[in-house]
N, C-alpha and C positions, 0 to 999 in steps of 0.2 A: 868657157867650156859648158856645154849643155849636158846635163845628166838626166837620163830618162827615169821617171818614177813609175813603177808598175805595181800591179796588184800582187802582193807576196803570197806564197803558199801558206795557208792558214791551218789546215788540218787534213788528215788523210781522206776523209769522206766529203770534203767541201770543194766543189769545183767552180762555184759561182757565188758572187756577193752582190749587194746593192750599195751604191754610194749614197748613203742616207743624208749626209750634210757636209758642206765645206766648212772648215775651221779657219781658213785664211782667204783673203781676196786675191783675185787675179792680179799679178804684178807686185804683190807684197814681197818684202825681203824677209826671208825665214832663216832661222838658226838651225844648226844640226840637231836632230832629234826632236824638233818642234813638231807637234801634231798638225798634219795638213788637212785631214778629212776623217770622217767616220764611215766604216763599212758595216753593213748589217749582214751577217751570215745566217745560216739556218738555225744556229744555236746561240749566238752572242753578237754584241756590238763591239767592234774593234777599231782602234785608231791607227792611222798610217803615219809614222814618223818620217821626217825629212832625213835623207841620207847624207846630205851636205848642206852647207850654208850658201845662200844666194837668192836670186829673184825667181819666184815661182810663177809658172804659167799653167793655167788650167787647160786640160784637154777634155776630160770626161765631165758629165753633167750630173747634177743632183737627181736622184731617183733612177739613174741609169744602172742596168744590170751589167756586170762585168765578170769576165772569166779570169781565172788565175793567170797572171802574166800579161793581161791587157794594160795598155798605156793609160796612166792617170794624168800625167802632166810632165813638165820639164822644170829643172832648176838650173838657171844660168849663174854659174859661180863668179862670173865677171860683171854681172849687172848691178845696177843701183835700184833700190826699191822705189816703186811708184809712189808710195805714201810719203817718202822723204821729199821727192820732187814736187808732189802736189801741195805740200804745206805752204810753199811760197805763193802758189797760185791762189790757195784758199785764203791766205792772209791779205791779199790785195783787196782794197775797198771796192765795193760794188755800188755803182751809182746808176740811177735810172732817172729818166726825165718823164714827166707826166704831161702829156699833151692836153691842152684845154679843149673841152668839147662845148659845142653850142648848146643852148637850152633845148633846141629842137632835137639834136642828136640824143641828149640824155633822156628826153621824154620818149623818144622812139625806142631806146634800149629798155626803158622801164616798162613800156606798154606792150612790146612785142617780144615775148620770150617763149620758150618751150612750154612753160607752165600755163600760158594763156589758153583758156578754153580746154585745158586737159584735166580730166577728173583723176582724183586719187584712186587706187585700186578698189577701196571700199565704196567710193562714190560711183565708180563705173558699174559695179555690180548692181547697185540700186537703180541706176539709170537704165541699165539693160532690162531689169525686171519691169520697170515702168514704161519701157519702150519710148524713152526720151533721148534725143540726140544731144550730145554735149554742146553743140553749137546753138541749141535753143535756149540755154540758160547762161546767166552771167555768174562767174565764180567770185567768191568773196575772200579767197585765200591769197597767199603771197603771189604777186605778179599775175593775179587773175585765176589762180588755181581753183578748180571746182572741188569743194570739200564735201565730206559726207553729209554735213548739215545742209549744204546747198542742194544736194541730191534728194534728201528726205523732204525738203520743202517744195521741190519742183513739182509741177503738174504738167501732164501731157497737153500739148497744144490741141485746141478744139478742132474737130473734124466736121465735115459737112453733115448736116442734120440727116438723121435716118428715121424711118418709121418708128413710132413709139412701140416699145416691146410690150408683150403681154405680161400680166402680173407674175406668172411663173417664171418667165424669162428674166424679168427684172429682179426677182428674188434670187435667182441663180447668179446673176451678174454681181449682186451685192455680196453674196457669199464668196465669190472669187476675188472680189475687191478686198474683202476683209482678210482673206488668206494672204493676198499679195502684200498688204500693209503689214501683217504680222511678220512675213519673211523679210521685209525691208528693214525691220528693226533688229535682225539677227546680225551680230558682228562675228565674223569668222576669225580665228587666230591665224598665226603664220603657217603657211603651207609650203615653205621653201624646202628644197632638197639639195643635197650636195654629194659629190662623188669623190671618194678618196681611194688612192691606190693602196692595196693591202701591203703591209710590211712583209719582208721576207720571212720573219719569224712567224707571223700569222698565217702566211701561205703554207709554211712547213707544218705548222700545227694542224691546219685544215687537211692537208694531204695525208698526214700520218694517221689522223683519227679516222678518216674514211677508209684507209688501208686496213686498219685494225678491224673495223666492222666487217669488211669484205673478205679478209684473209684468215680470220681466226674464228673458231667456234666458241664465242664468248658467252659465258653464263655467269650469273651473280647469285651468291648465297648470303644470307643475312643472319645476324645474331645480335644480342644486346649484352652490355657489360655493366655491372654495378661498380661505379667509380668511388664508392665510399672509402675503401682502404687507401687507395692512392691519394685521394684528397686529404685524408687524415695524416698520411705520411708527409705530404708536402707542407701541410700546416704546422706539423710538429718540428720538422727539421729544416725548413726553408732558410731560416736565418743562419743556422750553423753551417748549412751547405754553402750559402753565399759567402760567408766569411772564410770558409776553408778553401773554396775553389775559385772564388771571384766570379761566379756565374750563378744565375738563378736556376732553380730546379723546376723544369716545366713538365708538361704531360708527354711531350714527344719522345723524350728519352725512355720513358716506360714502354711506349709502343714500339720503338726501335728495338729495345732489348727483348721484349716479349716476342716480336716477330722473328728475330734472329734465332732465339731458342726453338721456336716452333718450326722454322725452316730446317734446322738441324734434324728434326724428327721426321720431316716430310720433304725429302730432297727433290721430288718432282716439281714442287712449286718454286724451287730455286734454279730450275733448269729451263731450257727453251728448245723449240723445234727448229732445226736447220735442214730444210729440204726433207730428206728421208731419215735424218739422224736426230738424236736427242743429245744436247750438250749439257752435261752436268758440271756444276761448280763446287769446289771444295772450299770456297771462300764466300763471304756474305757482304755484298756491297748494296746498301739500301739507299735508293733514290728518294729524295724528299721534294714533293711538288711545292714550288714557291711562286706566288703571284707577284708579278712585277708590273710597272707602268706599261711595259711594251708587250706583255703577255705572260703565259705560263712557262716557266723553266723548271728543269728537274735536275738539280745538282746531286752529286753522289757522296755518301759517307762510306769510306772504304774500310773493309775488314771490321765490321761492327762486332764480330765475335771476340775481338781483342780489346774492345773499348769498354770503359766503365761509364757510369751515368754522367759524370762531370765531363769526360772526354766527348761524349756524344753531344751534350748540351753546348759545349764550346764550338764544336764543328758545325752544328746547326746554326748557331749565331753567326759564325764566320761566313758560311755559304749564303744565308739569308741576307746579310749586309751587302755582300758582293752582288747578289741578285738585284736588290733594290737600287744599287748604284750603277747597275749595268756593267759590272767589272768581272763577271764570271768568265773564266777561260773555257776553251774547248775541253781541256782535260778535266775541269771541274764537273762537266756534264756528260762525259763519255763513260760508257759501261753501265753498271748497275744490274743487279740480278733480281731485285724486288723493289716495288715502289709503295710508299705511303703518302696519301693525300688527305688533307684535313679541311673539309668543307665546313666544319663546325665553327671556324673562326668567322665565317660570313653569315652564320645563322642557319645553315642547312641542317635539317632534321634527319633526312634520309636521301640517299642518291645511289646511282649505279655507276661507279667510276669506270673509265675505259682503260684497258691494258696499255702499258707503255712498252711498245714493241722494242726489241724482240723478247722481252720478258714474258712470263707466263701468268703472272698474277699481280694484282694491286689491291691494297687494303684502303678502304675509305673510312675515315673517322668523321664523326658528326657532333652536333651540339649536345652538350650535357644538359639534361632536363630532369627536374624532379617529377617522378611518376609514382603512382600507387603500386606497390609490389606486395605479394603475399610471402612473408617470411615467418617460418615456424607457425603457420596457421593464422598469423595476424597481418592485417593490412597496414603497411608502413610506407612512408615517403622515402624514396631512395634516388640519388643522382644517377640517372641512367644515360647510357650512350648507345645508339645503334651502330653496329659495325657492318660493313658490306665488303665482301671479297669477290671481285670479278676475276675470272680465271679462264684460261684457254682449255676447253674441254678436249682438245686433241691430245693433250699430254697429261692433264690433271683430271682424274675421275671424280665423281661426286663424293665418294667416300673420303678421299684425301682432302678435298677442299673443305668439306664440313668438319672433318677431324682437325685440320689445321686451324680453322677459325675457333673451334671449341678450345684448342690448346692455347691460342692467344687470349681468349676470354679467361681461361683458368689462371694464366700468369698475371693478368691484370687484376683479377679479383683476389688473387693471393700473391701479392708482389714479393713476399718473403721467399717464394720459390725461385725467383729470378736471382736472388743473392747467392743461392746455393746451386743454381743450374739444374734443378730437379726436373 
């Protein structure tokens, strides 16, 4: 019996996927629940398991775009796997006979090949500049190949004598000859090009970023935060924190907590525009931008208002690990009311992050750098970080955006306030 294998329903908003790679060969015997192929959706990479055991026949091709419900292949539950049958053929000895060739034939094959009188790319460029035909010189490379050295040593064939040039003309000719010889000694590097199809994730990212720029009134405001107290707290309690909770205390939990408290004070930044309406949330789902080998993904930490520092750190680690391994589910990346992105891990000193639609704002973290600051009338070195808040000006006014960023700065510079929710 043949069982049709089709593209399953993946998510409410996903109508099409790309078959990124086959995990089994055509004609292989597969077991139930064995992964047959990988699909790349707008948000994640997913594997398609076999519904039954049997011999699999491919229908779709790698790189093909498929809609939900499209046919991927068949599984014949009564068939015998091709690999099992092929083993007998592969185990049979292979014998070949080598015909003897006459010395004349061997000589002909050695002397007349494609390489004969054909210059290498570098040699051809030099010969063209010298106006010398490849047939006019003899190659010293393998099978008579004209090498770069052959081209550099070659001289143009003598032409019919012409009237002697005047002194000025002869001087000009010598200048041109010198320039040509200098050019002939220049070796260009590789100038190859390649074309690669954009992955579905990359196409989705490109489309959404352009939509954000075109459909929102995006503006960015900046501030800077003194990280002295947070760095001192981490240094003082990192060992006790790790022993107690089994997770390291990072910077991101401080930022998630500070943003959650600030969002509670400025609810417009936790809302979004839906046509002519504004949708407000009474919960706080913070998206964290994670860079993966396949592109940027933004998993969500749910209900951050109910989480402590350890809970936030554990959830960040879980989502980051799933992202790097390509195991994030659609649910992991759906929703989100506010986003934090950290360009500082790559060395970025300042940037203007793009809003993650349909959200109304995104906070950009950056590199911590010692800078000279004036504290109580004295110049001291402090570990400083620039913060950037990009927001949708259709819903968030300048006063709210600046006040929100100042509140985040205040919580970070006075982390004890976060412990009491002040």
